[in-house]
C-alpha positions in Angstrom: 115.2 25.4 110.9 113.8 23.4 107.8 113.8 19.8 108.4 116.5 17.4 106.7 113.8 16.3 103.9 112.8 19.7 102.8 112.0 19.6 99.1 112.0 22.5 96.6 111.3 22.6 92.9 109.6 24.2 89.9 106.2 23.3 88.3 105.1 24.9 85.0 101.2 25.1 84.6 100.8 24.7 81.1 97.5 24.2 78.7 95.5 26.1 76.2 93.8 29.1 76.8 91.0 29.3 79.3 91.4 25.8 81.1 91.8 27.4 84.7 95.4 27.8 84.8 95.6 31.1 86.7 92.8 29.9 89.3 94.6 27.0 90.0 97.7 29.0 90.9 95.7 31.5 92.8 93.9 28.5 94.7 97.2 26.7 95.5 98.6 30.0 96.9 95.6 31.2 98.6 95.7 34.7 97.3 95.5 36.2 94.0 98.6 36.7 91.9 97.4 35.8 88.6 94.7 37.8 86.9 91.3 35.8 85.9 88.8 36.3 83.6 86.1 33.9 81.3 88.0 35.0 78.3 90.8 33.3 76.4 94.5 34.6 76.5 93.8 36.7 79.6 97.2 35.7 80.9 99.9 37.0 78.8 103.2 36.6 81.0 105.0 34.2 82.8 104.3 34.7 86.3 106.0 32.7 89.7 103.8 32.0 92.3 105.9 30.7 95.7 104.3 28.5 98.3 106.4 28.0 101.2 105.5 25.4 104.2 107.6 23.8 106.8 108.3 20.8 104.6 108.8 22.2 101.1 108.9 25.5 98.8 107.2 24.9 95.7 107.5 27.5 92.8 104.7 27.3 90.4 105.0 28.9 86.6 101.8 30.3 85.5 101.9 30.3 81.6 99.9 32.2 78.8 97.7 29.6 77.2 99.5 27.7 74.2 97.4 28.2 71.0 97.3 27.5 67.5 97.7 30.5 64.9 100.4 33.2 66.1 99.7 35.6 63.4 100.4 38.5 65.4 103.5 39.4 67.5 101.4 39.5 70.9 100.4 35.7 70.1 104.0 34.7 68.9 105.3 36.2 72.3 102.9 34.2 74.6 103.3 31.0 72.6 107.2 31.4 73.4 106.8 32.4 77.0 104.3 29.1 77.9 107.1 26.7 75.4 110.2 27.8 76.8 108.9 27.2 80.3 108.7 23.3 79.9 112.5 23.1 79.6 113.2 24.8 83.0 111.2 23.1 85.5 111.0 20.0 87.6 107.6 18.8 86.8 105.0 20.0 84.2 101.4 20.5 85.3 99.3 19.9 82.1 95.8 21.2 82.5 92.7 20.4 80.3 88.7 21.2 80.8 86.6 18.8 82.0 85.7 16.4 79.2 86.5 18.5 76.5 89.6 17.8 74.2 90.3 20.0 71.1 93.4 20.4 68.4 94.8 23.0 70.9 94.9 20.4 73.8 96.6 18.1 71.2 99.1 21.1 70.2 100.0 21.2 73.6 100.5 17.6 74.0 102.8 17.5 71.1 104.9 20.4 72.6 105.4 18.0 75.6 106.6 15.2 73.6 110.3 16.3 74.3 109.7 17.4 77.7 112.4 16.2 79.9 110.3 16.6 82.9 107.5 14.5 84.1 103.9 15.5 83.1 100.9 15.4 85.4 97.8 15.5 83.6 95.1 18.0 85.7 91.7 17.8 84.6 90.2 20.7 85.8 86.4 22.1 86.3 85.0 18.7 87.3 82.7 20.6 89.5 81.1 21.6 86.2 80.5 18.0 85.0 76.8 17.5 85.4 77.1 13.5 85.0 80.4 12.2 86.9 79.9 8.8 85.3 81.3 10.4 82.1 84.5 11.3 83.8 86.1 8.1 84.1 85.9 6.7 80.6 87.0 10.3 79.7 90.1 9.7 82.2 91.1 6.3 80.9 91.2 7.7 77.2 93.1 10.7 78.2 95.8 8.1 80.3 96.3 6.4 76.6 97.5 9.8 75.1 100.9 9.9 76.9 102.9 8.0 79.7 101.4 10.7 82.3 102.8 10.5 85.9 99.6 10.8 87.1 96.0 11.9 86.1 94.5 14.0 88.6 90.8 15.4 88.3 90.1 18.3 90.6 88.3 21.8 90.5 90.4 25.0 91.2 87.4 27.1 91.8 86.0 25.0 94.4 89.4 23.5 95.8 88.4 20.0 95.1 91.3 17.6 95.3 93.8 20.4 95.0 95.3 19.4 98.1 95.8 15.9 96.3 97.7 17.7 93.5 99.9 19.6 95.8 101.0 16.5 97.7 101.7 14.8 94.6 104.0 17.5 93.2 105.9 17.8 96.5 107.0 14.0 96.3 108.2 14.7 92.9 110.7 17.2 93.5 114.0 17.0 94.9 115.4 17.5 98.4 116.8 21.0 98.7 116.9 24.4 100.4 114.7 27.0 99.6 115.5 29.3 96.7 113.4 32.2 97.7 112.5 34.0 101.1 109.9 32.1 102.9 107.6 35.0 102.9 107.9 35.7 99.2 104.7 35.1 97.1 105.8 35.9 93.7 108.5 37.3 91.5 106.6 40.2 90.1 106.4 43.7 91.4 103.6 45.8 92.9 104.0 48.0 89.5 103.1 45.0 87.2 100.5 43.5 89.6 98.8 47.1 89.3 99.1 47.3 85.4 97.4 43.3 85.5 94.6 44.5 87.7 93.6 47.2 85.7 93.7 44.8 82.6 91.5 42.2 84.4 88.9 44.8 85.2 89.3 45.9 81.4 88.6 42.5 80.1 85.9 41.5 82.3 84.1 44.9 81.6 84.4 44.9 78.0 84.7 41.3 77.2 82.5 41.4 74.1 83.1 44.8 72.8 86.8 44.7 73.4 89.1 42.6 71.4 92.7 41.5 72.6 94.3 45.0 71.2 94.6 46.8 74.6 97.2 46.6 77.1 98.2 48.6 80.2 101.4 50.8 80.9 102.3 52.2 84.4 103.5 55.7 83.9 103.8 56.3 87.5 104.1 54.3 90.8 104.9 56.1 93.9 104.8 55.5 97.6 104.1 58.4 99.9 104.2 58.6 103.6 101.1 60.3 105.0 100.7 59.5 108.9 103.6 58.3 110.8 102.7 54.5 111.7 100.4 53.9 108.7 101.0 52.1 105.4 102.2 54.7 102.7 99.9 55.5 99.8 100.2 54.4 96.5 99.7 57.1 93.7 99.5 55.0 90.2 99.1 56.6 86.9 98.0 53.8 84.1 97.7 54.2 80.4 95.3 51.9 78.7 96.5 51.5 75.2 94.2 50.5 72.2 94.8 50.5 68.7 92.0 52.4 67.2 90.2 55.7 67.9 86.8 53.5 68.1 88.2 51.6 70.8 89.2 54.7 73.1 85.7 55.5 73.0 84.4 52.1 74.0 86.6 52.0 77.0 85.8 55.7 78.2 82.1 54.9 77.6 79.3 57.8 77.9 80.4 60.9 79.7 83.5 58.8 80.9 81.2 56.4 83.1 83.0 53.2 81.7 86.4 54.2 82.2 85.4 55.6 85.8 83.9 52.2 86.8 86.8 50.2 85.6 89.3 52.5 87.6 87.0 51.9 90.9 87.1 48.3 90.5 90.8 48.1 89.7 91.6 50.5 92.7 89.6 48.3 95.3 91.3 45.3 94.0 94.7 46.8 94.4 93.9 48.2 97.9 93.1 44.6 98.8 96.3 43.2 97.4 98.6 45.7 98.5 96.9 46.3 101.8 96.7 50.0 101.7 95.3 53.2 100.1 95.7 53.6 96.4 94.8 56.6 94.5 94.5 55.6 90.7 94.3 57.8 87.6 93.7 56.2 84.4 94.2 57.8 80.7 93.2 55.6 77.3 95.6 56.4 74.3 95.8 55.1 70.7 98.7 53.4 69.7 98.0 52.1 66.4 99.4 48.4 65.8 101.4 48.0 68.9 100.3 44.2 69.0 101.7 43.4 65.9 104.8 45.3 66.4 107.9 43.6 68.3 109.7 46.9 69.3 106.2 48.4 70.6 105.6 45.1 72.7 109.3 45.4 74.0 108.6 48.9 75.0 105.4 47.8 76.9 107.0 45.2 79.0 106.2 42.1 76.8 110.0 40.8 76.7 111.1 37.5 76.6 112.7 35.8 80.0 
C-alpha cells in the first residue's frame, strides 16, 4: 500500500536540440528509453518515461528539441510535439548546455513565457566544464532571464546532482495516486522502440554522411514460441526509408557491409532492451520527399498526439 503522501505528476523535459534531454531521462529511469546520439534532432517523438518509487510516480515527457526554422514538415512536426507538451504538465524542466546560450535557447525561453507550470532550469553537462569557476556567474546570469522555480546544475551523463533534481521535482507535484501500473516504464511499444533503435544506429554510424532524410518503419514484428519455458523469439522486419537513391547506397555500403553493421548493432541493443533473442532483417528503400509530405509523415508514424 502506498503511503498517504504519495505524489504523482508529469514533467516535460524541453530544450533546444542536443542539450542532453534524452540522456537525462535515461539516467533518471536507470535504463534506456530514448535513443541518443551526438547529433541534433535525434529525438523526433514525445516519449513518456515512468519512474515509480514507494513515495511517488514521476512521469517524464521527453520531447524533440525546439529549433528555429521549420521549413520541412518533419521540423514543424517536431516543434509541435515539443511545444504542445508544455501545456499538459505539472512542471517543466528546461535543459541547457553548460555555459552556452544561443538564439535557440532564447527561442525556448520565449515559448515558456505563457507556461502555467513552474519551470526548473537544468544546466547540463557540467562535467565537461574545465573551469568550474565560470559556472557561478553564468548561473547568476541565467537566473535573471526568468523567475525560475530553481536552477540545478548537473551532469546527466555521470549522474552528478541528478538525484537532487529528482527530489526537487517530486516536491513540486501534487499528492495523488499513480496513473500507471508500477512496473510500467514507458507508454511506447516494443515495435516503436525497435524502429528507434535501428534509427539510432543509423544516425551514430552515418552521422556525417547521412542528412536527416531517413526514417525507419517496422513492417513485421512477431513473437514466436520456441522452447517451452523460454522467452519467445522476436522476428522483426524493418525498412529504412531515404529520399534519394544515393543515400540508399551510402547506407548499404560496399558489398552490404554498412547495412550489416547497423543491423548487428541494432539487434544486440534490442536483445538487451527486450531481454530475449531477436531476428532482425533490414531493407533500404527510396521514398522521395517523405520528410516534407504531411501525408507520408502520418503513414510513417509521425502523428500529432
